Structures are given as C-alpha cells and as structure tokens.
All heavy atoms as an XYZ file, in Angstrom:
899
protein
N      37.361     87.062    125.466
C      36.964     85.588    125.508
C      38.132     84.751    125.071
O      38.267     83.731    125.604
C      35.772     85.452    124.473
C      35.272     84.035    124.421
S      34.651     83.569    125.993
C      33.967     81.942    125.602
N      38.937     85.187    124.092
C      40.066     84.353    123.653
C      41.081     84.168    124.756
O      41.718     83.154    124.812
C      40.753     84.946    122.389
O      41.376     86.156    122.783
N      41.155     85.182    125.719
C      42.061     85.017    126.791
C      41.623     83.780    127.674
O      42.450     83.046    128.043
C      42.030     86.268    127.699
C      42.906     86.203    128.899
C      44.294     86.233    128.799
C      42.373     86.026    130.187
C      45.071     86.162    129.920
C      43.125     85.987    131.316
C      44.522     86.032    131.179
N      40.282     83.610    127.890
C      39.855     82.418    128.647
C      40.164     81.127    127.921
O      40.488     80.110    128.500
C      38.311     82.584    128.921
C      37.946     83.744    129.792
C      36.421     83.785    129.980
C      38.625     83.585    131.258
N      40.090     81.155    126.591
C      40.433     79.930    125.819
C      41.919     79.621    125.986
O      42.266     78.410    126.121
C      40.040     80.128    124.276
C      38.502     80.197    124.202
C      40.520     78.975    123.502
C      38.008     80.597    122.824
N      42.769     80.634    125.938
C      44.202     80.365    126.174
C      44.450     79.789    127.551
O      45.216     78.903    127.660
C      45.018     81.672    126.028
C      45.229     82.177    124.542
C      44.650     83.297    124.142
C      45.992     81.340    123.731
C      44.866     83.754    122.804
C      46.235     81.757    122.387
C      45.650     82.944    121.983
N      43.795     80.384    128.618
C      43.901     79.838    129.937
C      43.476     78.449    130.034
O      44.088     77.541    130.589
C      43.107     80.732    130.988
C      43.740     82.134    131.037
C      43.145     80.150    132.312
C      45.062     82.245    131.542
N      42.299     78.153    129.409
C      41.785     76.714    129.433
C      42.684     75.786    128.693
O      42.939     74.691    129.198
C      40.289     76.679    128.864
N      43.220     76.241    127.571
C      44.116     75.323    126.769
C      45.414     75.104    127.567
O      45.878     73.990    127.631
C      44.528     76.099    125.456
N      45.904     76.026    128.252
C      47.107     75.897    129.127
C      46.781     74.957    130.264
O      47.540     74.036    130.578
N      45.639     75.059    130.883
C      45.257     74.165    132.044
C      45.154     72.698    131.553
O      45.742     71.813    132.101
C      44.008     74.678    132.615
C      43.424     73.782    133.689
C      43.910     73.859    134.944
C      42.430     72.897    133.506
C      43.487     72.932    135.962
C      41.973     71.985    134.431
C      42.467     72.055    135.712
N      44.369     72.571    130.508
C      44.155     71.105    130.128
C      45.460     70.545    129.445
O      45.663     69.377    129.657
C      42.977     71.013    129.130
C      41.673     71.170    129.838
C      40.868     72.305    129.482
C      41.270     70.298    130.708
C      39.681     72.491    130.188
C      40.000     70.474    131.402
C      39.270     71.540    131.128
N      46.286     71.327    128.827
C      47.565     70.834    128.301
C      48.393     70.427    129.529
O      49.110     69.440    129.437
C      48.196     71.914    127.493
O      47.478     72.249    126.432
N      48.523     71.271    130.504
C      49.277     71.006    131.681
C      48.837     69.759    132.405
O      49.572     68.879    132.847
N      47.471     69.570    132.436
C      46.918     68.437    133.072
C      47.351     67.180    132.395
O      47.812     66.161    132.975
C      45.379     68.562    133.213
C      44.618     67.450    133.935
C      44.992     67.433    135.414
C      43.187     67.719    133.768
N      47.135     67.109    131.017
C      47.539     65.976    130.257
C      49.049     65.761    130.284
O      49.492     64.603    130.364
C      47.004     66.159    128.834
C      45.529     65.927    128.553
C      45.162     66.241    127.136
C      45.115     64.564    128.979
N      49.745     66.809    130.227
C      51.255     66.648    130.252
C      51.707     66.077    131.571
O      52.557     65.224    131.629
N      51.030     66.472    132.605
C      51.342     65.930    133.976
C      51.036     64.429    134.133
O      51.652     63.650    134.832
N      50.038     64.002    133.355
C      49.606     62.580    133.349
C      50.439     61.752    132.480
O      50.262     60.540    132.307
C      48.175     62.429    133.057
C      47.214     62.982    134.153
S      45.534     62.589    133.924
C      45.092     63.365    132.408
N      51.316     62.376    131.659
C      52.195     61.626    130.790
C      51.684     61.569    129.324
O      52.397     60.902    128.467
N      50.614     62.178    129.022
C      50.163     62.083    127.580
C      50.525     63.327    126.890
O      50.121     63.951    126.807
C      48.645     61.978    127.619
C      48.125     61.933    126.283
S      46.242     61.662    126.164
C      46.042     61.764    124.545
N      51.261     63.854    126.428
C      51.667     65.106    125.838
C      50.584     66.149    125.745
O      49.493     65.885    125.276
N      50.826     67.238    126.399
C      49.875     68.272    126.418
C      49.613     68.951    125.055
O      48.568     69.591    124.848
N      50.521     68.703    124.134
C      50.396     69.229    122.804
C      49.200     68.635    122.086
O      48.667     69.261    121.088
N      48.627     67.490    122.500
C      47.514     66.874    121.855
C      46.254     67.771    122.104
O      45.327     67.648    121.372
C      47.150     65.548    122.447
O      47.042     65.552    123.863
C      48.338     64.567    122.037
N      46.349     68.611    123.109
C      45.289     69.587    123.336
C      45.646     70.975    122.961
O      44.910     71.647    122.192
C      44.856     69.595    124.871
C      43.918     70.763    125.139
C      44.250     68.296    125.276
N      46.893     71.374    123.382
C      47.292     72.785    123.122
C      47.372     73.128    121.646
O      46.839     74.199    121.266
C      48.677     72.916    123.786
C      49.210     74.441    123.763
C      48.269     75.306    124.500
C      50.552     74.476    124.383
N      47.982     72.351    120.820
C      48.155     72.710    119.460
C      46.795     72.822    118.709
O      46.530     73.876    118.043
C      49.114     71.783    118.731
C      50.544     71.896    119.314
C      49.131     72.078    117.239
C      51.560     70.974    118.845
N      45.898     71.843    118.767
C      44.589     71.963    118.080
C      43.832     73.195    118.627
O      43.173     73.936    117.890
C      43.895     70.715    118.359
C      44.969     69.691    118.639
C      46.142     70.453    119.349
N      43.816     73.373    119.901
C      43.077     74.564    120.491
C      43.650     75.887    119.945
O      42.886     76.813    119.545
C      43.073     74.522    122.050
C      42.498     75.824    122.608
C      42.191     73.388    122.539
N      44.975     76.055    120.027
C      45.637     77.245    119.498
C      45.339     77.489    118.023
O      45.103     78.600    117.627
C      47.138     77.202    119.721
C      47.549     77.340    121.211
C      49.063     77.251    121.266
C      47.021     78.646    121.880
N      45.369     76.417    117.198
C      45.200     76.618    115.835
C      43.779     76.694    115.345
O      43.386     77.571    114.568
C      45.851     75.486    114.962
O      45.298     74.165    115.436
C      47.357     75.507    115.202
N      42.882     75.900    115.974
C      41.533     75.848    115.590
C      40.617     76.913    116.295
O      39.770     77.473    115.659
C      40.866     74.514    115.750
C      41.590     73.326    115.004
C      40.951     71.927    115.412
C      41.409     73.560    113.484
N      40.822     77.108    117.512
C      39.940     77.976    118.316
C      40.505     79.448    118.472
O      39.802     80.380    118.523
C      39.683     77.488    119.630
C      38.950     76.126    119.703
C      38.669     75.698    121.152
C      37.612     76.212    118.941
N      41.892     79.516    118.458
C      42.469     80.883    118.684
C      43.064     81.477    117.481
O      43.500     82.621    117.467
C      43.502     80.675    119.765
S      42.897     80.142    121.355
N      43.081     80.797    116.332
C      43.566     81.313    115.095
C      45.130     81.553    115.016
O      45.594     82.356    114.272
N      45.772     80.770    115.903
C      47.244     80.895    115.880
C      47.777     80.086    114.693
O      47.304     78.983    114.535
C      47.798     80.393    117.247
C      49.373     80.359    117.315
C      47.311     81.280    118.387
N      48.816     80.514    114.104
C      49.450     79.785    113.033
C      50.118     78.529    113.466
O      50.445     78.331    114.679
N      50.253     77.507    112.582
C      50.740     76.164    112.947
C      52.141     76.284    113.498
O      52.393     75.623    114.560
C      50.634     75.264    111.803
C      50.958     73.809    112.141
C      49.864     73.128    112.952
O      48.677     73.486    112.896
N      50.301     72.243    113.787
N      52.933     77.034    112.945
C      54.475     77.054    113.456
C      54.438     77.679    114.801
O      55.216     77.198    115.662
C      55.203     77.853    112.462
C      55.592     77.185    111.251
N      54.840     77.262    110.038
C      56.561     76.264    110.910
C      55.316     76.545    109.116
N      56.352     75.878    109.610
N      53.657     78.739    115.030
C      53.686     79.395    116.325
C      53.032     78.439    117.398
O      53.531     78.345    118.498
C      52.875     80.749    116.271
C      52.722     81.403    117.627
C      53.568     81.695    115.275
N      52.024     77.798    117.067
C      51.397     76.807    117.945
C      52.294     75.702    118.381
O      52.519     75.317    119.575
C      50.088     76.213    117.420
N      53.119     75.225    117.362
C      54.045     74.108    117.687
C      55.218     74.666    118.604
O      55.583     73.975    119.511
C      54.637     73.565    116.401
C      53.652     73.000    115.449
C      53.476     71.437    115.471
O      52.465     71.005    115.132
N      54.409     70.750    115.941
N      55.637     75.921    118.272
C      56.687     76.518    119.071
C      56.210     76.748    120.487
O      56.879     76.549    121.462
C      57.212     77.779    118.449
N      55.011     77.218    120.673
C      54.384     77.504    122.008
C      54.291     76.192    122.796
O      54.605     76.144    123.946
C      53.055     78.145    121.842
N      53.991     75.144    122.091
C      53.905     73.810    122.766
C      55.218     73.419    123.228
O      55.334     72.926    124.369
C      53.299     72.782    121.814
C      53.308     71.434    122.434
O      52.645     71.195    123.445
N      54.015     70.434    121.845
N      56.283     73.568    122.448
C      57.601     73.234    122.746
C      58.118     74.029    124.016
O      58.758     73.547    124.979
C      58.622     73.287    121.697
C      58.374     72.389    120.464
C      59.320     72.626    119.394
C      58.609     70.865    121.051
N      57.827     75.322    124.021
C      58.220     76.200    125.137
C      57.437     75.839    126.397
O      58.027     75.858    127.436
C      58.004     77.702    124.731
C      59.029     78.070    123.668
C      58.137     78.557    125.928
C      58.785     79.332    122.987
N      56.120     75.540    126.244
C      55.388     75.211    127.415
C      55.809     73.815    128.096
O      55.572     73.512    129.198
C      53.860     75.227    127.117
O      53.526     74.052    126.327
N      56.386     73.006    127.206
C      56.885     71.720    127.687
C      57.965     71.873    128.783
O      58.074     71.027    129.635
C      57.347     70.908    126.551
C      57.816     69.643    126.916
C      57.071     68.526    127.286
C      59.270     69.319    126.973
C      57.550     67.353    127.607
C      59.738     68.118    127.340
C      58.889     67.101    127.676
N      58.759     72.917    128.605
C      59.951     73.091    129.556
C      59.619     73.076    131.007
O      60.099     72.332    131.789
C      60.868     74.202    129.082
C      61.505     74.070    127.676
C      62.157     75.306    127.327
C      62.449     72.864    127.707
N      58.725     74.053    131.418
C      58.421     73.985    132.899
C      57.611     72.771    133.357
O      57.799     72.252    134.403
C      57.466     75.251    133.016
C      57.084     75.715    131.666
C      58.074     75.132    130.738
N      56.819     72.146    132.383
C      56.077     70.950    132.811
C      57.105     69.815    132.906
O      56.968     69.065    133.926
C      55.068     70.570    131.724
C      53.754     71.413    131.728
S      52.532     70.804    130.664
C      53.192     70.913    129.042
N      58.030     69.746    132.103
C      59.097     68.674    132.146
C      59.892     68.842    133.426
O      60.147     67.896    134.119
C      59.927     68.648    130.970
N      60.248     70.071    133.725
C      61.109     70.329    134.960
C      60.329     69.957    136.189
O      60.861     69.235    137.046
C      61.495     71.848    134.972
N      59.035     70.314    136.280
C      58.209     69.936    137.384
C      58.029     68.469    137.512
O      58.194     67.836    138.594
C      56.882     70.638    137.324
C      55.943     70.327    138.519
C      56.175     70.862    139.771
C      54.985     69.473    138.341
C      55.453     70.526    140.846
C      54.078     69.109    139.409
C      54.370     69.648    140.675
N      57.750     67.846    136.353
C      57.484     66.374    136.437
C      58.783     65.573    136.787
O      58.768     64.644    137.586
C      57.031     65.861    135.037
O      55.856     66.416    134.742
N      59.884     66.074    136.339
C      61.213     65.494    136.673
C      61.483     65.600    138.129
O      61.911     64.604    138.810
C      62.337     66.176    135.850
C      63.691     65.594    136.015
C      63.764     64.133    135.579
C      64.720     66.406    135.296
N      61.229     66.804    138.759
C      61.448     66.884    140.141
C      60.487     65.954    141.029
O      60.948     65.458    141.986
C      61.253     68.387    140.617
O      59.877     68.766    140.490
N      59.214     65.821    140.569
C      58.317     64.959    141.224
C      58.763     63.489    141.240
O      58.815     62.749    142.174
C      56.893     65.088    140.713
C      56.000     64.051    141.302
C      56.355     66.476    141.083
N      59.189     63.025    140.013
C      59.654     61.674    139.733
C      60.881     61.383    140.538
O      61.089     60.338    141.161
C      59.790     61.423    138.312
C      58.466     61.263    137.506
N      57.438     60.475    137.942
C      58.134     61.936    136.430
C      56.450     60.573    137.077
N      56.801     61.470    136.128
N      61.783     62.412    140.571
C      63.047     62.249    141.321
C      62.755     62.138    142.790
O      63.346     61.308    143.546
C      63.995     63.389    141.041
C      65.353     63.225    141.718
C      66.372     64.262    141.142
C      67.635     64.223    141.847
N      68.282     62.979    142.135
N      61.871     62.924    143.338
C      61.519     62.945    144.673
C      60.943     61.572    145.131
O      61.234     61.090    146.238
C      60.463     64.000    144.939
C      59.985     64.077    146.372
C      58.908     65.136    146.467
C      58.135     65.111    147.824
N      57.018     65.940    147.908
N      60.254     60.887    144.230
C      59.734     59.553    144.547
C      60.666     58.370    144.112
O      60.246     57.244    144.153
C      58.384     59.392    143.846
C      57.260     60.239    144.491
N      56.963     61.476    143.976
C      56.608     60.222    145.699
C      55.988     62.001    144.712
N      55.863     61.248    145.777
N      61.786     58.727    143.683
C      62.782     57.702    143.429
C      62.479     56.880    142.095
O      62.770     55.749    141.962
N      61.765     57.505    141.148
C      61.349     56.846    139.995
C      62.182     57.051    138.756
O      61.876     56.720    137.646
C      59.890     57.290    139.582
C      58.822     56.937    140.717
C      57.468     57.660    140.393
C      58.728     55.495    140.913
N      63.394     57.673    138.982
C      64.315     57.905    137.828
C      65.444     56.962    137.846
O      66.204     56.890    138.857
C      64.720     59.406    137.896
C      63.520     60.292    137.748
C      65.751     59.611    136.791
C      63.878     61.763    137.836
N      65.689     56.292    136.792
C      66.942     55.435    136.621
C      67.860     56.191    135.827
O      67.509     56.699    134.682
C      66.475     54.067    135.890
C      65.602     53.273    136.723
C      65.271     51.901    136.102
C      64.356     51.110    136.836
N      64.029     49.892    136.181
N      69.108     56.324    136.320
C      70.061     57.128    135.531
C      71.050     56.215    134.677
O      71.876     56.814    133.973
C      70.922     57.948    136.561
O      71.483     57.072    137.508
C      70.038     58.986    137.160
N      70.875     54.977    134.720
C      71.749     54.051    133.927
C      71.478     54.242    132.435
O      70.347     54.162    132.004
C      71.561     52.587    134.274
C      71.864     52.156    135.710
O      72.521     53.014    136.343
O      71.217     51.239    136.238
N      72.453     54.582    131.685
C      72.357     54.758    130.281
C      71.633     56.102    129.884
O      71.176     56.223    128.738
N      71.422     56.952    130.793
C      70.593     58.134    130.533
C      71.234     59.047    129.438
O      70.472     59.585    128.615
C      70.473     59.008    131.842
C      69.458     60.037    131.807
C      68.041     59.520    131.470
C      69.410     60.803    133.178
N      72.512     59.100    129.503
C      73.254     59.930    128.418
C      72.921     59.359    127.025
O      72.815     60.226    126.114
C      74.746     59.850    128.739
C      75.575     60.885    128.003
C      75.132     62.318    128.238
C      77.010     60.741    128.280
N      72.793     58.077    126.865
C      72.589     57.479    125.576
C      71.086     57.753    125.054
O      70.804     57.482    123.922
C      72.891     56.001    125.579
C      74.355     55.766    125.802
C      74.849     55.212    126.959
C      75.416     56.173    125.012
N      76.271     55.264    126.918
C      76.620     55.721    125.729
C      75.595     56.695    123.731
C      77.845     55.903    125.057
C      76.837     56.931    123.225
C      77.948     56.513    123.888
N      70.283     58.197    125.979
C      68.907     58.558    125.604
C      68.884     60.032    125.344
O      68.262     60.517    124.396
C      67.939     58.132    126.729
C      67.865     56.657    126.858
C      66.506     58.778    126.379
C      67.022     56.169    128.132
N      69.502     60.869    126.254
C      69.439     62.294    126.073
C      70.172     62.807    124.859
O      69.552     63.673    124.119
C      70.107     62.919    127.373
C      69.164     62.681    128.570
C      70.244     64.470    127.161
C      69.747     63.099    129.850
N      71.308     62.353    124.543
C      72.059     62.901    123.410
C      71.300     62.745    122.055
O      71.150     63.625    121.373
C      73.460     62.275    123.382
C      74.331     62.713    124.485
C      75.724     62.046    124.380
C      74.627     64.269    124.482
N      70.949     61.514    121.667
C      70.199     61.422    120.424
C      68.795     62.122    120.438
O      68.378     62.682    119.469
C      70.016     59.871    120.252
C      70.551     59.203    121.396
C      71.166     60.170    122.350
N      68.150     62.122    121.619
C      66.882     62.827    121.689
C      67.106     64.372    121.532
O      66.302     64.998    120.815
C      66.186     62.497    123.039
N      68.078     64.939    122.093
C      68.409     66.324    121.922
C      68.731     66.720    120.458
O      68.255     67.634    119.885
C      69.422     66.846    122.891
N      69.611     65.856    119.867
C      69.984     66.110    118.515
C      68.791     65.977    117.546
O      68.672     66.860    116.676
C      71.085     65.051    118.156
N      68.038     64.906    117.724
C      66.916     64.718    116.764
C      65.823     65.790    116.956
O      65.164     66.203    116.064
C      66.303     63.398    116.831
O      65.948     63.037    118.117
C      67.224     62.336    116.246
N      65.699     66.263    118.270
C      64.683     67.341    118.529
C      65.143     68.641    117.835
O      64.343     69.324    117.221
C      64.580     67.560    120.002
O      64.020     66.385    120.641
N      66.431     68.907    117.956
C      66.948     70.147    117.287
C      66.790     70.034    115.772
O      66.251     70.970    115.171
C      68.383     70.333    117.715
N      67.134     68.979    115.257
C      67.007     68.681    113.777
C      65.542     68.811    113.383
O      65.115     69.504    112.334
C      67.590     67.375    113.364
C      67.252     67.033    111.950
C      68.025     67.659    110.915
C      66.308     66.080    111.574
C      67.811     67.346    109.641
C      66.046     65.847    110.242
C      66.848     66.389    109.269
N      64.611     68.145    114.160
C      63.198     68.207    113.833
C      62.595     69.582    113.864
O      61.822     70.024    113.032
N      63.076     70.469    114.831
C      62.573     71.805    114.953
C      63.074     72.604    113.823
O      62.304     73.398    113.275
N      64.310     72.416    113.451
C      64.885     73.191    112.265
C      64.205     72.773    111.008
O      63.884     73.578    110.112
C      66.383     73.052    112.154
C      67.186     73.647    113.241
C      68.627     73.223    113.213
C      67.029     75.161    113.280
N      63.956     71.449    110.845
C      63.312     70.959    109.698
C      61.832     71.511    109.568
O      61.351     71.880    108.444
C      63.301     69.398    109.739
C      62.667     68.748    108.539
C      63.239     68.810    107.281
C      61.418     68.112    108.638
C      62.688     68.144    106.172
C      60.851     67.534    107.580
C      61.444     67.509    106.299
N      61.086     71.508    110.689
C      59.761     72.000    110.720
C      59.628     73.438    110.243
O      58.613     73.871    109.693
C      59.180     71.834    112.022
N      60.661     74.210    110.553
C      60.676     75.652    110.156
C      60.505     75.763    108.659
O      59.940     76.780    108.128
C      61.964     76.351    110.592
C      61.984     76.688    111.974
S      63.439     77.617    112.660
C      64.403     77.954    111.313
N      61.049     74.843    107.890
C      61.015     74.971    106.464
C      59.814     74.272    105.801
O      59.582     74.397    104.625
C      62.344     74.360    105.823
C      63.511     75.185    106.253
C      64.344     74.655    107.256
C      63.739     76.350    105.765
C      65.448     75.368    107.708
C      64.854     77.128    106.137
C      65.801     76.588    107.190
N      58.982     73.627    106.553
C      57.758     72.990    106.043
C      56.702     74.056    105.929
O      56.459     74.830    106.786
C      57.266     71.781    106.990
C      58.173     70.627    107.031
C      57.671     69.629    108.051
C      58.315     69.963    105.667
N      55.888     73.880    104.842
C      54.703     74.768    104.812
C      53.700     74.506    105.941
O      53.572     73.307    106.390
C      54.059     74.372    103.456
C      55.089     73.719    102.693
C      56.001     73.081    103.708
N      53.031     75.520    106.449
C      52.167     75.295    107.576
C      51.079     74.281    107.345
O      50.750     73.510    108.155
C      51.536     76.669    107.974
N      50.554     74.281    106.056
C      49.487     73.290    105.733
C      50.001     71.872    105.840
O      49.358     70.998    106.383
C      48.984     73.590    104.324
N      51.215     71.594    105.431
C      51.832     70.315    105.600
C      52.096     69.910    106.946
O      51.883     68.762    107.457
C      53.116     70.190    104.662
C      53.825     68.833    104.733
C      52.975     67.621    104.239
C      55.091     68.901    103.979
N      52.553     70.871    107.738
C      52.867     70.642    109.178
C      51.634     70.353    109.896
O      51.592     69.443    110.724
C      53.535     71.886    109.770
C      54.167     71.777    111.207
C      55.231     70.684    111.227
C      54.775     73.101    111.576
N      50.514     70.997    109.511
C      49.238     70.762    110.142
C      48.710     69.288    109.905
O      48.297     68.627    110.721
C      48.220     71.762    109.629
C      46.874     71.603    110.287
C      45.893     72.693    109.790
N      46.382     73.910    110.117
C      45.695     74.983    110.543
N      44.436     74.830    110.642
N      46.299     76.100    110.790
N      48.892     68.939    108.597
C      48.502     67.523    108.181
C      49.310     66.484    108.860
O      48.788     65.475    109.363
C      48.592     67.501    106.651
C      47.520     68.209    105.945
C      47.657     68.041    104.470
C      46.608     68.980    103.710
N      46.820     69.018    102.289
N      50.586     66.722    108.970
C      51.483     65.794    109.656
C      51.046     65.619    111.117
O      51.090     64.563    111.666
C      52.972     66.169    109.513
C      53.554     66.041    108.132
C      54.945     66.652    108.042
C      53.579     64.598    107.655
N      50.798     66.728    111.742
C      50.410     66.722    113.124
C      49.066     66.042    113.320
O      48.897     65.226    114.251
C      50.372     68.077    113.758
C      50.047     68.090    115.210
C      51.043     67.606    116.126
C      48.856     68.472    115.680
C      50.731     67.602    117.504
C      48.499     68.451    117.040
C      49.523     68.017    117.891
N      48.110     66.233    112.356
C      46.852     65.509    112.434
C      47.044     64.072    112.280
O      46.424     63.226    112.906
N      47.922     63.679    111.307
C      48.152     62.249    111.143
C      48.767     61.642    112.390
O      48.380     60.539    112.835
C      49.198     62.034    109.943
C      49.521     60.591    109.737
C      48.739     59.629    109.183
C      50.851     60.172    110.182
C      49.081     58.331    109.100
C      51.230     58.829    110.051
C      50.354     57.977    109.538
N      49.708     62.356    113.043
C      50.257     61.846    114.255
C      49.150     61.704    115.366
O      49.181     60.669    116.025
C      51.329     62.896    114.758
C      51.750     62.682    116.222
C      52.605     61.622    116.439
C      51.280     63.486    117.231
C      52.956     61.345    117.840
C      51.693     63.216    118.512
C      52.561     62.142    118.796
N      48.232     62.635    115.495
C      47.136     62.519    116.481
C      46.326     61.284    116.148
O      45.895     60.549    117.075
C      46.351     63.762    116.531
C      47.036     64.971    117.189
C      46.045     66.169    117.160
C      47.399     64.684    118.509
N      45.966     61.026    114.946
C      45.135     59.909    114.467
C      45.887     58.633    114.856
O      45.358     57.599    115.414
C      44.831     59.978    112.977
C      43.766     61.110    112.788
C      44.189     58.646    112.536
C      43.582     61.451    111.383
N      47.240     58.517    114.466
C      47.979     57.382    114.692
C      48.109     57.110    116.250
O      48.005     55.932    116.704
C      49.368     57.488    114.091
N      48.279     58.201    117.005
C      48.387     57.988    118.473
C      47.058     57.565    118.975
O      46.957     56.571    119.903
C      48.659     59.417    119.098
C      48.768     59.431    120.584
C      49.969     58.609    121.123
C      48.972     60.855    121.123
N      45.880     58.003    118.483
C      44.584     57.528    118.938
C      44.384     56.009    118.643
O      43.835     55.298    119.430
C      43.476     58.417    118.236
O      43.636     59.678    118.584
N      44.757     55.662    117.435
C      44.537     54.304    117.088
C      45.469     53.328    117.899
O      45.055     52.300    118.442
C      44.881     54.072    115.533
C      44.984     52.585    115.237
C      43.863     54.778    114.737
N      46.709     53.742    118.076
C      47.556     52.941    118.953
C      47.073     52.868    120.365
O      47.092     51.803    120.998
C      48.991     53.614    119.006
C      49.957     52.901    119.868
C      50.535     51.677    119.562
C      50.282     53.448    121.129
C      51.454     51.038    120.385
C      51.136     52.875    121.951
C      51.741     51.667    121.647
N      46.586     53.973    120.955
C      46.074     53.999    122.281
C      44.819     53.097    122.334
O      44.692     52.426    123.335
C      45.729     55.363    122.705
O      46.886     56.252    122.592
C      45.213     55.482    124.147
N      43.997     53.154    121.323
C      42.700     52.377    121.406
C      43.088     50.906    121.364
O      42.550     50.083    122.125
C      41.872     52.755    120.221
N      44.007     50.512    120.472
C      44.415     49.077    120.319
C      45.180     48.549    121.641
O      44.923     47.393    121.986
C      45.185     48.928    119.151
C      44.347     48.667    117.872
C      44.319     49.592    116.883
C      43.443     47.550    117.736
C      43.579     49.510    115.741
C      42.669     47.431    116.643
C      42.719     48.356    115.680
N      45.862     49.457    122.230
C      46.624     48.983    123.420
C      45.790     48.886    124.608
O      46.030     48.205    125.568
C      47.778     49.932    123.728
O      47.234     51.218    124.134
N      44.568     49.436    124.540
C      43.585     49.355    125.637
C      42.695     48.069    125.540
O      42.002     47.824    126.421
C      42.685     50.677    125.696
N      42.687     47.403    124.381
C      41.952     46.223    124.195
C      42.406     45.150    125.102
O      43.642     44.994    125.372
C      41.985     45.840    122.772
C      41.325     46.702    121.729
C      41.595     46.165    120.320
C      39.869     46.756    121.951
N      41.539     44.281    125.652
C      41.904     43.193    126.501
C      42.918     42.245    125.912
O      43.828     41.871    126.665
C      40.614     42.461    126.864
C      39.550     43.460    126.493
C      40.056     44.329    125.396
N      42.828     41.965    124.660
C      43.762     41.050    124.066
C      45.218     41.667    123.950
O      46.167     40.988    123.986
C      43.371     40.668    122.681
O      43.279     41.782    121.798
N      45.302     42.929    123.951
C      46.596     43.615    123.886
C      47.309     43.641    125.223
O      48.587     43.768    125.302
C      46.469     45.060    123.476
N      46.520     43.368    126.386
C      47.224     43.429    127.660
C      47.772     42.122    128.044
O      48.385     42.035    129.116
C      46.098     43.828    128.710
C      45.642     45.336    128.511
C      44.724     45.684    129.604
C      44.369     47.161    129.368
N      43.588     47.717    130.424
N      47.560     41.020    127.261
C      48.159     39.747    127.640
C      49.607     39.727    127.304
O      50.232     40.212    126.640
C      47.465     38.647    126.825
C      45.986     38.493    127.271
C      45.253     37.424    126.575
C      43.853     37.297    127.021
N      43.178     36.286    126.343
C-alpha cells in the first residue's frame, strides 16, 4: 500500500511542479506524514525529484521561447550559492525544527496565495 502512496505523491508533486507551484508542497508532507519518512530524507528526496522536473520544464519553456537570458548569470550564481548553503545548514538542524520551519513556510505561502487571489490585490 505504501508503494501506491509513493506513486501518488510523485504524480501529484510532478503535476504541481509542472504548473509552477513547487511539488514539495505535496511531496514533503505526504512522505513525512503518510509514509513515515524522516524530515531530512523527505527534504532531500524533494530536492532530487526537482532536477528532472526542472530539466523538463526548462526544455518546454525554451521550446516556446519563454526564456529570457539577459542577466541570467546574476540569478543563477546567487541562487546556486544560497541553495548549497541552505542545504548544508539544514543538515545541522534538528528534524523537529526543520519540520516546523517547513510548516511555517507552507502557512505563509498559503496566506500569500490567498491574499494575492483577492480582487483588490489584482489592481
């Protein structure tokens, strides 16, 4: 049964990732809450699963001419550096704290998304 949960988590994570909403919003909670995977392992699995989704999305966007390369290096370099630092930093955090920080992130993302969907926010 847990195999089917892993398959479903991967499917819905990929679907959300392809639509631009981070698949980790589904994958990490499903892995930790339903599959009993540790927080660090779930976060790492999410980062690894992001690579093929990002490569596929990049190829689709490039095919449709939706990629601007002006200043791209100035985005990639700090993003790569802070991602590496964040990953190394997360290794030293206790799993309980990492779980709470991720939960806070999901709540903040939900609130931001809800407020940005309001009619007054679209003006």
